[in-house]
A tleap script that builds the chain and sets N, CA, C and O, in Angstrom:
source leaprc.protein.ff14SB
mol = sequence {
  NGLN VAL GLN LEU VAL GLU SER GLY GLY GLY
  LEU VAL GLN ALA GLY GLY SER LEU ARG LEU
  SER CYS ALA ALA SER GLY ARG SER PHE SER
  THR TYR ALA MET GLY TRP PHE ARG GLN ALA
  PRO GLY LYS GLU ARG GLU PHE VAL ALA ALA
  ILE SER ARG SER GLY GLY SER ALA TYR TYR
  ALA ASP SER VAL LYS GLY ARG PHE THR ILE
  SER ARG ASP ASN ALA LYS ASN THR VAL TYR
  LEU GLN MET ASN SER LEU LYS SER GLU ASP
  THR ALA VAL TYR TYR CYS ALA ALA THR PRO
  THR TYR TYR SER SER ARG TYR TYR SER GLY
  ASN ASN TYR ASP TYR TRP GLY GLN GLY THR
  GLN VAL THR VAL SER CSER
}
set mol.1.N position { 42.660 35.028 8.122 }
set mol.1.CA position { 42.425 36.118 7.169 }
set mol.1.C position { 41.795 35.600 5.881 }
set mol.1.O position { 41.970 36.190 4.814 }
set mol.2.N position { 41.076 34.515 5.986 }
set mol.2.CA position { 40.445 33.895 4.827 }
set mol.2.C position { 38.953 33.731 5.090 }
set mol.2.O position { 38.543 33.227 6.136 }
set mol.3.N position { 38.164 34.157 4.141 }
set mol.3.CA position { 36.732 33.922 4.158 }
set mol.3.C position { 36.378 33.015 2.991 }
set mol.3.O position { 36.846 33.215 1.870 }
set mol.4.N position { 35.556 32.027 3.261 }
set mol.4.CA position { 35.213 31.018 2.275 }
set mol.4.C position { 33.721 31.035 2.006 }
set mol.4.O position { 32.914 31.041 2.935 }
set mol.5.N position { 33.360 31.042 0.741 }
set mol.5.CA position { 31.965 31.053 0.325 }
set mol.5.C position { 31.737 29.890 -0.625 }
set mol.5.O position { 32.358 29.805 -1.685 }
set mol.6.N position { 30.843 28.999 -0.233 }
set mol.6.CA position { 30.585 27.797 -1.001 }
set mol.6.C position { 29.369 27.974 -1.897 }
set mol.6.O position { 28.479 28.779 -1.623 }
set mol.7.N position { 29.359 27.208 -2.964 }
set mol.7.CA position { 28.219 27.184 -3.861 }
set mol.7.C position { 28.207 25.852 -4.592 }
set mol.7.O position { 29.189 25.109 -4.570 }
set mol.8.N position { 27.104 25.563 -5.228 }
set mol.8.CA position { 27.005 24.373 -6.053 }
set mol.8.C position { 26.214 23.228 -5.458 }
set mol.8.O position { 25.953 22.240 -6.143 }
set mol.9.N position { 25.827 23.339 -4.202 }
set mol.9.CA position { 25.036 22.289 -3.600 }
set mol.9.C position { 23.629 22.266 -4.166 }
set mol.9.O position { 23.182 23.209 -4.819 }
set mol.10.N position { 22.951 21.177 -3.900 }
set mol.10.CA position { 21.593 21.044 -4.381 }
set mol.10.C position { 21.129 19.613 -4.346 }
set mol.10.O position { 21.719 18.762 -3.679 }
set mol.11.N position { 20.069 19.364 -5.071 }
set mol.11.CA position { 19.460 18.040 -5.147 }
set mol.11.C position { 19.878 17.366 -6.440 }
set mol.11.O position { 19.789 17.956 -7.517 }
set mol.12.N position { 20.330 16.138 -6.328 }
set mol.12.CA position { 20.753 15.377 -7.496 }
set mol.12.C position { 20.333 13.927 -7.303 }
set mol.12.O position { 20.283 13.433 -6.177 }
set mol.13.N position { 20.038 13.259 -8.388 }
set mol.13.CA position { 19.643 11.863 -8.289 }
set mol.13.C position { 20.867 10.960 -8.162 }
set mol.13.O position { 21.963 11.311 -8.598 }
set mol.14.N position { 20.661 9.817 -7.569 }
set mol.14.CA position { 21.743 8.854 -7.427 }
set mol.14.C position { 22.351 8.531 -8.786 }
set mol.14.O position { 21.641 8.352 -9.775 }
set mol.15.N position { 23.670 8.460 -8.813 }
set mol.15.CA position { 24.386 8.227 -10.050 }
set mol.15.C position { 24.760 9.489 -10.787 }
set mol.15.O position { 25.539 9.448 -11.739 }
set mol.16.N position { 24.216 10.602 -10.361 }
set mol.16.CA position { 24.484 11.862 -11.010 }
set mol.16.C position { 25.751 12.519 -10.509 }
set mol.16.O position { 26.500 11.946 -9.719 }
set mol.17.N position { 25.975 13.730 -10.980 }
set mol.17.CA position { 27.183 14.475 -10.662 }
set mol.17.C position { 26.847 15.873 -10.180 }
set mol.17.O position { 25.791 16.426 -10.487 }
set mol.18.N position { 27.762 16.419 -9.426 }
set mol.18.CA position { 27.614 17.759 -8.902 }
set mol.18.C position { 29.009 18.317 -8.663 }
set mol.18.O position { 29.913 17.585 -8.261 }
set mol.19.N position { 29.184 19.595 -8.905 }
set mol.19.CA position { 30.458 20.229 -8.622 }
set mol.19.C position { 30.266 21.349 -7.621 }
set mol.19.O position { 29.510 22.290 -7.859 }
set mol.20.N position { 30.954 21.237 -6.506 }
set mol.20.CA position { 30.941 22.266 -5.488 }
set mol.20.C position { 32.109 23.219 -5.708 }
set mol.20.O position { 33.195 22.810 -6.119 }
set mol.21.N position { 31.870 24.478 -5.431 }
set mol.21.CA position { 32.908 25.485 -5.519 }
set mol.21.C position { 33.038 26.192 -4.186 }
set mol.21.O position { 32.063 26.353 -3.453 }
set mol.22.N position { 34.231 26.603 -3.889 }
set mol.22.CA position { 34.501 27.360 -2.672 }
set mol.22.C position { 35.410 28.512 -3.043 }
set mol.22.O position { 36.586 28.318 -3.351 }
set mol.23.N position { 34.863 29.701 -3.010 }
set mol.23.CA position { 35.610 30.899 -3.358 }
set mol.23.C position { 36.177 31.533 -2.100 }
set mol.23.O position { 35.458 31.760 -1.127 }
set mol.24.N position { 37.455 31.814 -2.129 }
set mol.24.CA position { 38.147 32.352 -0.970 }
set mol.24.C position { 38.500 33.809 -1.183 }
set mol.24.O position { 38.966 34.207 -2.251 }
set mol.25.N position { 38.272 34.579 -0.164 }
set mol.25.CA position { 38.768 35.948 -0.150 }
set mol.25.C position { 40.070 35.976 0.626 }
set mol.25.O position { 40.355 35.080 1.420 }
set mol.26.N position { 40.842 36.998 0.393 }
set mol.26.CA position { 42.114 37.105 1.073 }
set mol.26.C position { 43.273 37.125 0.097 }
set mol.26.O position { 43.118 36.828 -1.087 }
set mol.27.N position { 44.401 37.470 0.603 }
set mol.27.CA position { 45.576 37.665 -0.235 }
set mol.27.C position { 46.526 36.487 -0.245 }
set mol.27.O position { 47.518 36.497 -0.973 }
set mol.28.N position { 46.240 35.479 0.548 }
set mol.28.CA position { 47.192 34.395 0.734 }
set mol.28.C position { 46.582 33.019 0.512 }
set mol.28.O position { 46.953 32.059 1.187 }
set mol.29.N position { 45.652 32.916 -0.428 }
set mol.29.CA position { 44.982 31.651 -0.687 }
set mol.29.C position { 45.971 30.531 -0.983 }
set mol.29.O position { 45.803 29.405 -0.514 }
set mol.30.N position { 46.992 30.843 -1.754 }
set mol.30.CA position { 47.935 29.817 -2.169 }
set mol.30.C position { 48.815 29.313 -1.038 }
set mol.30.O position { 49.525 28.323 -1.214 }
set mol.31.N position { 48.788 29.956 0.106 }
set mol.31.CA position { 49.567 29.502 1.253 }
set mol.31.C position { 48.793 28.516 2.121 }
set mol.31.O position { 49.320 28.026 3.120 }
set mol.32.N position { 47.550 28.220 1.753 }
set mol.32.CA position { 46.719 27.303 2.510 }
set mol.32.C position { 46.438 26.038 1.718 }
set mol.32.O position { 46.101 26.084 0.535 }
set mol.33.N position { 46.582 24.919 2.389 }
set mol.33.CA position { 45.975 23.707 1.876 }
set mol.33.C position { 44.476 23.791 2.114 }
set mol.33.O position { 44.023 24.437 3.059 }
set mol.34.N position { 43.714 23.138 1.259 }
set mol.34.CA position { 42.263 23.226 1.339 }
set mol.34.C position { 41.657 21.841 1.494 }
set mol.34.O position { 42.149 20.861 0.935 }
set mol.35.N position { 40.589 21.785 2.257 }
set mol.35.CA position { 39.913 20.526 2.467 }
set mol.35.C position { 38.414 20.651 2.312 }
set mol.35.O position { 37.840 21.733 2.433 }
set mol.36.N position { 37.798 19.516 2.042 }
set mol.36.CA position { 36.347 19.396 2.048 }
set mol.36.C position { 35.956 18.391 3.117 }
set mol.36.O position { 36.548 17.317 3.226 }
set mol.37.N position { 34.960 18.750 3.898 }
set mol.37.CA position { 34.397 17.888 4.917 }
set mol.37.C position { 32.889 17.838 4.728 }
set mol.37.O position { 32.307 18.682 4.046 }
set mol.38.N position { 32.276 16.851 5.332 }
set mol.38.CA position { 30.823 16.765 5.252 }
set mol.38.C position { 30.262 16.246 6.564 }
set mol.38.O position { 30.937 15.557 7.328 }
set mol.39.N position { 29.018 16.594 6.798 }
set mol.39.CA position { 28.343 16.139 7.998 }
set mol.39.C position { 26.900 15.809 7.655 }
set mol.39.O position { 26.138 16.664 7.205 }
set mol.40.N position { 26.548 14.567 7.874 }
set mol.40.CA position { 25.197 14.104 7.655 }
set mol.40.C position { 24.426 14.165 8.966 }
set mol.40.O position { 25.032 14.148 10.037 }
set mol.41.N position { 23.102 14.237 8.899 }
set mol.41.CA position { 22.310 14.284 10.126 }
set mol.41.C position { 22.606 13.100 11.038 }
set mol.41.O position { 22.616 11.950 10.598 }
set mol.42.N position { 22.846 13.393 12.303 }
set mol.42.CA position { 23.110 12.353 13.273 }
set mol.42.C position { 24.500 11.768 13.225 }
set mol.42.O position { 24.804 10.845 13.981 }
set mol.43.N position { 25.350 12.278 12.358 }
set mol.43.CA position { 26.699 11.760 12.235 }
set mol.43.C position { 27.722 12.856 12.525 }
set mol.43.O position { 27.421 14.048 12.463 }
set mol.44.N position { 28.921 12.423 12.839 }
set mol.44.CA position { 30.004 13.357 13.063 }
set mol.44.C position { 30.535 13.876 11.731 }
set mol.44.O position { 30.382 13.235 10.691 }
set mol.45.N position { 31.152 15.030 11.785 }
set mol.45.CA position { 31.810 15.577 10.616 }
set mol.45.C position { 32.907 14.626 10.153 }
set mol.45.O position { 33.653 14.089 10.972 }
set mol.46.N position { 33.005 14.422 8.862 }
set mol.46.CA position { 34.013 13.522 8.341 }
set mol.46.C position { 34.790 14.157 7.196 }
set mol.46.O position { 34.280 14.993 6.451 }
set mol.47.N position { 36.014 13.738 7.087 }
set mol.47.CA position { 36.890 14.192 6.024 }
set mol.47.C position { 36.442 13.634 4.688 }
set mol.47.O position { 36.039 12.475 4.593 }
set mol.48.N position { 36.514 14.460 3.658 }
set mol.48.CA position { 36.169 14.033 2.309 }
set mol.48.C position { 37.389 14.061 1.395 }
set mol.48.O position { 37.733 13.053 0.778 }
set mol.49.N position { 38.036 15.211 1.311 }
set mol.49.CA position { 39.166 15.369 0.407 }
set mol.49.C position { 39.976 16.575 0.822 }
set mol.49.O position { 39.473 17.470 1.501 }
set mol.50.N position { 41.229 16.597 0.414 }
set mol.50.CA position { 42.093 17.741 0.662 }
set mol.50.C position { 43.070 17.879 -0.490 }
set mol.50.O position { 43.333 16.923 -1.219 }
set mol.51.N position { 43.599 19.073 -0.642 }
set mol.51.CA position { 44.546 19.355 -1.702 }
set mol.51.C position { 45.628 20.269 -1.169 }
set mol.51.O position { 45.364 21.180 -0.385 }
set mol.52.N position { 46.847 20.013 -1.602 }
set mol.52.CA position { 47.986 20.786 -1.135 }
set mol.52.C position { 47.937 22.209 -1.658 }
set mol.52.O position { 47.129 22.541 -2.526 }
set mol.53.N position { 48.800 23.032 -1.124 }
set mol.53.CA position { 48.785 24.453 -1.470 }
set mol.53.C position { 48.983 24.715 -2.952 }
set mol.53.O position { 48.357 25.607 -3.525 }
set mol.54.N position { 49.850 23.939 -3.560 }
set mol.54.CA position { 50.121 24.107 -4.980 }
set mol.54.C position { 49.120 23.364 -5.861 }
set mol.54.O position { 49.048 23.605 -7.066 }
set mol.55.N position { 48.357 22.473 -5.265 }
set mol.55.CA position { 47.466 21.625 -6.031 }
set mol.55.C position { 48.124 20.369 -6.555 }
set mol.55.O position { 47.504 19.611 -7.301 }
set mol.56.N position { 49.369 20.134 -6.179 }
set mol.56.CA position { 50.097 19.001 -6.707 }
set mol.56.C position { 49.766 17.670 -6.068 }
set mol.56.O position { 50.064 16.620 -6.636 }
set mol.57.N position { 49.157 17.696 -4.898 }
set mol.57.CA position { 48.819 16.468 -4.191 }
set mol.57.C position { 47.390 16.535 -3.696 }
set mol.57.O position { 46.932 17.573 -3.217 }
set mol.58.N position { 46.696 15.427 -3.816 }
set mol.58.CA position { 45.315 15.343 -3.365 }
set mol.58.C position { 45.127 14.115 -2.486 }
set mol.58.O position { 45.832 13.118 -2.636 }
set mol.59.N position { 44.182 14.196 -1.581 }
set mol.59.CA position { 43.946 13.152 -0.599 }
set mol.59.C position { 42.446 12.943 -0.469 }
set mol.59.O position { 41.671 13.900 -0.489 }
set mol.60.N position { 42.042 11.677 -0.335 }
set mol.60.CA position { 40.627 11.360 -0.338 }
set mol.60.C position { 40.275 10.358 0.743 }
set mol.60.O position { 41.069 9.483 1.090 }
set mol.61.N position { 39.076 10.504 1.265 }
set mol.61.CA position { 38.529 9.466 2.111 }
set mol.61.C position { 38.252 8.230 1.267 }
set mol.61.O position { 37.932 8.333 0.083 }
set mol.62.N position { 38.376 7.068 1.884 }
set mol.62.CA position { 38.147 5.825 1.154 }
set mol.62.C position { 36.749 5.776 0.544 }
set mol.62.O position { 36.555 5.191 -0.521 }
set mol.63.N position { 35.796 6.378 1.204 }
set mol.63.CA position { 34.424 6.310 0.758 }
set mol.63.C position { 34.164 7.061 -0.546 }
set mol.63.O position { 33.148 6.832 -1.202 }
set mol.64.N position { 35.076 7.957 -0.923 }
set mol.64.CA position { 34.856 8.756 -2.125 }
set mol.64.C position { 35.926 8.555 -3.180 }
set mol.64.O position { 35.827 9.130 -4.264 }
set mol.65.N position { 36.931 7.767 -2.901 }
set mol.65.CA position { 37.995 7.535 -3.877 }
set mol.65.C position { 37.427 6.969 -5.167 }
set mol.65.O position { 36.603 6.055 -5.155 }
set mol.66.N position { 37.879 7.522 -6.267 }
set mol.66.CA position { 37.408 7.084 -7.562 }
set mol.66.C position { 36.151 7.767 -8.027 }
set mol.66.O position { 35.781 7.653 -9.196 }
set mol.67.N position { 35.485 8.475 -7.138 }
set mol.67.CA position { 34.243 9.168 -7.487 }
set mol.67.C position { 34.368 10.685 -7.393 }
set mol.67.O position { 33.788 11.410 -8.201 }
set mol.68.N position { 35.119 11.161 -6.414 }
set mol.68.CA position { 35.262 12.592 -6.192 }
set mol.68.C position { 36.650 13.049 -6.612 }
set mol.68.O position { 37.620 12.298 -6.519 }
set mol.69.N position { 36.731 14.280 -7.072 }
set mol.69.CA position { 38.006 14.881 -7.430 }
set mol.69.C position { 38.073 16.289 -6.866 }
set mol.69.O position { 37.194 17.112 -7.120 }
set mol.70.N position { 39.106 16.558 -6.110 }
set mol.70.CA position { 39.325 17.897 -5.599 }
set mol.70.C position { 40.347 18.601 -6.487 }
set mol.70.O position { 41.305 17.984 -6.953 }
set mol.71.N position { 40.139 19.868 -6.713 }
set mol.71.CA position { 41.065 20.654 -7.513 }
set mol.71.C position { 41.040 22.093 -7.015 }
set mol.71.O position { 40.157 22.490 -6.255 }
set mol.72.N position { 42.012 22.854 -7.452 }
set mol.72.CA position { 42.033 24.259 -7.068 }
set mol.72.C position { 42.604 25.097 -8.187 }
set mol.72.O position { 43.406 24.630 -8.995 }
set mol.73.N position { 42.179 26.330 -8.218 }
set mol.73.CA position { 42.681 27.304 -9.167 }
set mol.73.C position { 43.127 28.496 -8.339 }
set mol.73.O position { 42.315 29.338 -7.953 }
set mol.74.N position { 44.403 28.560 -8.074 }
set mol.74.CA position { 44.905 29.614 -7.201 }
set mol.74.C position { 44.760 31.000 -7.813 }
set mol.74.O position { 44.648 31.990 -7.090 }
set mol.75.N position { 44.760 31.077 -9.129 }
set mol.75.CA position { 44.557 32.362 -9.781 }
set mol.75.C position { 43.155 32.898 -9.541 }
set mol.75.O position { 42.937 34.109 -9.562 }
set mol.76.N position { 42.203 31.996 -9.311 }
set mol.76.CA position { 40.824 32.383 -9.046 }
set mol.76.C position { 40.457 32.280 -7.574 }
set mol.76.O position { 39.316 32.552 -7.200 }
set mol.77.N position { 41.403 31.891 -6.743 }
set mol.77.CA position { 41.146 31.721 -5.308 }
set mol.77.C position { 39.958 30.791 -5.063 }
set mol.77.O position { 39.087 31.080 -4.243 }
set mol.78.N position { 39.938 29.693 -5.772 }
set mol.78.CA position { 38.794 28.795 -5.709 }
set mol.78.C position { 39.243 27.346 -5.628 }
set mol.78.O position { 40.188 26.931 -6.300 }
set mol.79.N position { 38.553 26.591 -4.798 }
set mol.79.CA position { 38.745 25.154 -4.721 }
set mol.79.C position { 37.442 24.484 -5.128 }
set mol.79.O position { 36.358 25.000 -4.854 }
set mol.80.N position { 37.551 23.341 -5.779 }
set mol.80.CA position { 36.395 22.639 -6.303 }
set mol.80.C position { 36.335 21.217 -5.771 }
set mol.80.O position { 37.347 20.628 -5.394 }
set mol.81.N position { 35.143 20.694 -5.753 }
set mol.81.CA position { 34.952 19.275 -5.484 }
set mol.81.C position { 33.994 18.732 -6.536 }
set mol.81.O position { 32.792 18.995 -6.501 }
set mol.82.N position { 34.547 17.975 -7.463 }
set mol.82.CA position { 33.738 17.326 -8.477 }
set mol.82.C position { 33.266 15.990 -7.928 }
set mol.82.O position { 34.081 15.144 -7.559 }
set mol.83.N position { 31.976 15.800 -7.873 }
set mol.83.CA position { 31.394 14.606 -7.300 }
set mol.83.C position { 30.640 13.853 -8.386 }
set mol.83.O position { 29.676 14.362 -8.958 }
set mol.84.N position { 31.084 12.651 -8.659 }
set mol.84.CA position { 30.458 11.797 -9.657 }
set mol.84.C position { 29.917 10.536 -8.997 }
set mol.84.O position { 30.277 10.197 -7.870 }
set mol.85.N position { 29.056 9.864 -9.716 }
set mol.85.CA position { 28.473 8.605 -9.230 }
set mol.85.C position { 27.940 8.752 -7.815 }
set mol.85.O position { 28.223 7.930 -6.943 }
set mol.86.N position { 27.185 9.785 -7.601 }
set mol.86.CA position { 26.705 10.097 -6.263 }
set mol.86.C position { 25.767 9.025 -5.733 }
set mol.86.O position { 24.976 8.433 -6.467 }
set mol.87.N position { 25.883 8.800 -4.443 }
set mol.87.CA position { 25.072 7.821 -3.737 }
set mol.87.C position { 24.261 8.521 -2.662 }
set mol.87.O position { 24.580 9.638 -2.256 }
set mol.88.N position { 23.224 7.864 -2.212 }
set mol.88.CA position { 22.393 8.451 -1.176 }
set mol.88.C position { 23.199 8.732 0.088 }
set mol.88.O position { 22.909 9.691 0.803 }
set mol.89.N position { 24.191 7.920 0.367 }
set mol.89.CA position { 25.008 8.126 1.551 }
set mol.89.C position { 25.938 9.328 1.445 }
set mol.89.O position { 26.597 9.685 2.421 }
set mol.90.N position { 26.000 9.955 0.275 }
set mol.90.CA position { 26.751 11.190 0.128 }
set mol.90.C position { 25.959 12.406 0.590 }
set mol.90.O position { 26.497 13.510 0.664 }
set mol.91.N position { 24.703 12.208 0.896 }
set mol.91.CA position { 23.871 13.306 1.364 }
set mol.91.C position { 24.428 13.872 2.660 }
set mol.91.O position { 24.604 13.148 3.640 }
set mol.92.N position { 24.702 15.162 2.659 }
set mol.92.CA position { 25.300 15.809 3.819 }
set mol.92.C position { 25.429 17.296 3.536 }
set mol.92.O position { 25.224 17.753 2.411 }
set mol.93.N position { 25.768 18.031 4.567 }
set mol.93.CA position { 26.215 19.401 4.394 }
set mol.93.C position { 27.719 19.352 4.157 }
set mol.93.O position { 28.461 18.765 4.945 }
set mol.94.N position { 28.156 19.961 3.089 }
set mol.94.CA position { 29.562 19.962 2.721 }
set mol.94.C position { 30.197 21.297 3.056 }
set mol.94.O position { 29.650 22.357 2.754 }
set mol.95.N position { 31.350 21.228 3.680 }
set mol.95.CA position { 32.085 22.410 4.099 }
set mol.95.C position { 33.470 22.422 3.468 }
set mol.95.O position { 34.128 21.386 3.383 }
set mol.96.N position { 33.905 23.581 3.031 }
set mol.96.CA position { 35.301 23.728 2.662 }
set mol.96.C position { 36.035 24.417 3.797 }
set mol.96.O position { 35.439 25.144 4.591 }
set mol.97.N position { 37.317 24.181 3.861 }
set mol.97.CA position { 38.115 24.694 4.959 }
set mol.97.C position { 39.544 24.922 4.497 }
set mol.97.O position { 39.998 24.333 3.517 }
set mol.98.N position { 40.236 25.778 5.212 }
set mol.98.CA position { 41.609 26.142 4.878 }
set mol.98.C position { 42.516 25.891 6.066 }
set mol.98.O position { 42.160 26.172 7.211 }
set mol.99.N position { 43.692 25.359 5.778 }
set mol.99.CA position { 44.675 25.110 6.825 }
set mol.99.C position { 46.061 25.524 6.359 }
set mol.99.O position { 46.433 25.276 5.212 }
set mol.100.N position { 46.819 26.147 7.233 }
set mol.100.CA position { 48.190 26.491 6.881 }
set mol.100.C position { 49.192 25.387 7.180 }
set mol.100.O position { 50.391 25.569 6.970 }
set mol.101.N position { 48.719 24.247 7.668 }
set mol.101.CA position { 49.640 23.214 8.126 }
set mol.101.C position { 50.545 22.727 7.009 }
set mol.101.O position { 50.154 22.646 5.844 }
set mol.102.N position { 51.754 22.410 7.402 }
set mol.102.CA position { 52.767 21.938 6.470 }
set mol.102.C position { 52.639 20.449 6.195 }
set mol.102.O position { 53.077 19.970 5.149 }
set mol.103.N position { 52.042 19.714 7.127 }
set mol.103.CA position { 52.051 18.260 7.073 }
set mol.103.C position { 50.746 17.714 6.505 }
set mol.103.O position { 49.663 18.006 7.011 }
set mol.104.N position { 50.866 16.930 5.462 }
set mol.104.CA position { 49.679 16.362 4.837 }
set mol.104.C position { 48.935 15.416 5.763 }
set mol.104.O position { 47.727 15.230 5.614 }
set mol.105.N position { 49.634 14.816 6.716 }
set mol.105.CA position { 48.973 13.924 7.657 }
set mol.105.C position { 47.922 14.642 8.491 }
set mol.105.O position { 47.016 14.008 9.030 }
set mol.106.N position { 48.036 15.932 8.598 }
set mol.106.CA position { 47.084 16.724 9.371 }
set mol.106.C position { 45.865 17.152 8.568 }
set mol.106.O position { 44.928 17.718 9.131 }
set mol.107.N position { 45.860 16.895 7.274 }
set mol.107.CA position { 44.744 17.318 6.431 }
set mol.107.C position { 43.456 16.585 6.750 }
set mol.107.O position { 42.368 17.080 6.455 }
set mol.108.N position { 43.571 15.406 7.352 }
set mol.108.CA position { 42.422 14.536 7.549 }
set mol.108.C position { 41.544 14.935 8.716 }
set mol.108.O position { 40.416 14.455 8.829 }
set mol.109.N position { 42.026 15.788 9.573 }
set mol.109.CA position { 41.276 16.200 10.751 }
set mol.109.C position { 40.824 17.640 10.628 }
set mol.109.O position { 41.626 18.535 10.360 }
set mol.110.N position { 39.543 17.854 10.824 }
set mol.110.CA position { 39.014 19.203 10.790 }
set mol.110.C position { 39.573 20.101 11.872 }
set mol.110.O position { 39.525 21.326 11.758 }
set mol.111.N position { 40.101 19.499 12.919 }
set mol.111.CA position { 40.673 20.289 14.004 }
set mol.111.C position { 41.893 21.082 13.569 }
set mol.111.O position { 42.302 22.017 14.258 }
set mol.112.N position { 42.474 20.725 12.445 }
set mol.112.CA position { 43.669 21.391 11.963 }
set mol.112.C position { 43.376 22.526 10.987 }
set mol.112.O position { 44.300 23.147 10.463 }
set mol.113.N position { 42.125 22.795 10.747 }
set mol.113.CA position { 41.730 23.846 9.817 }
set mol.113.C position { 41.303 25.105 10.564 }
set mol.113.O position { 40.580 25.044 11.558 }
set mol.114.N position { 41.762 26.234 10.069 }
set mol.114.CA position { 41.517 27.503 10.737 }
set mol.114.C position { 40.287 28.234 10.224 }
set mol.114.O position { 39.666 28.995 10.967 }
set mol.115.N position { 39.929 28.017 8.978 }
set mol.115.CA position { 38.842 28.751 8.357 }
set mol.115.C position { 37.869 27.789 7.706 }
set mol.115.O position { 38.263 26.775 7.129 }
set mol.116.N position { 36.586 28.124 7.811 }
set mol.116.CA position { 35.525 27.268 7.311 }
set mol.116.C position { 34.490 28.058 6.542 }
set mol.116.O position { 34.189 29.205 6.875 }
set mol.117.N position { 33.952 27.438 5.515 }
set mol.117.CA position { 32.831 28.013 4.816 }
set mol.117.C position { 31.546 27.771 5.574 }
set mol.117.O position { 31.537 27.119 6.618 }
set mol.118.N position { 30.462 28.301 5.042 }
set mol.118.CA position { 29.166 28.214 5.712 }
set mol.118.C position { 28.488 26.870 5.516 }
set mol.118.O position { 27.542 26.544 6.233 }
set mol.119.N position { 28.947 26.105 4.577 }
set mol.119.CA position { 28.360 24.824 4.274 }
set mol.119.C position { 27.332 24.912 3.170 }
set mol.119.O position { 26.626 25.913 3.045 }
set mol.120.N position { 27.246 23.871 2.375 }
set mol.120.CA position { 26.246 23.794 1.325 }
set mol.120.C position { 25.636 22.396 1.333 }
set mol.120.O position { 26.345 21.395 1.428 }
set mol.121.N position { 24.327 22.347 1.234 }
set mol.121.CA position { 23.611 21.083 1.337 }
set mol.121.C position { 23.660 20.322 0.027 }
set mol.121.O position { 23.368 20.867 -1.037 }
set mol.122.N position { 24.029 19.069 0.117 }
set mol.122.CA position { 23.969 18.155 -1.017 }
set mol.122.C position { 23.011 17.040 -0.652 }
set mol.122.O position { 23.201 16.342 0.345 }
set mol.123.N position { 21.996 16.881 -1.452 }
set mol.123.CA position { 21.011 15.837 -1.222 }
set mol.123.C position { 20.950 14.937 -2.446 }
set mol.123.O position { 20.713 15.400 -3.562 }
set mol.124.N position { 21.164 13.662 -2.228 }
set mol.124.CA position { 21.150 12.685 -3.306 }
set mol.124.C position { 19.917 11.823 -3.144 }
set mol.124.O position { 19.772 11.113 -2.149 }
set mol.125.N position { 19.047 11.883 -4.101 }
set mol.125.CA position { 17.828 11.093 -4.059 }
set mol.125.C position { 18.095 9.690 -4.580 }
set mol.125.O position { 18.950 9.484 -5.441 }
set mol.126.N position { 17.359 8.739 -4.052 }
set mol.126.CA position { 17.533 7.348 -4.433 }
set mol.126.C position { 16.234 6.721 -4.891 }
set mol.126.O position { 16.210 5.544 -5.248 }
savepdb mol mol.pdb
quit
């Protein structure tokens, strides 16, 4: 019962920053943990970051730790991904997703997410 609409993707130079937003419709946004995934051409979808339902806990792929920050504003039904120090290898289509799972260990797999956004392209020039 959740629809996700992403925005904020675009072209940015290496070393720059970009903030992705994912606006959720529905009445139960706060009951879902939220994740960001990405998929580059020729590669499998990979986990980027996730945040607990309350926003109290965040989880990151090793490749983005220290550079990306996930956050959420439950009052606005929105999750964000702040991306700093962007590298060319960050180029991908980024997807937000929602999962009702209770266990944080399940946040890392896209198979555990029930709802997905349409994706937004992030291109980092080098």
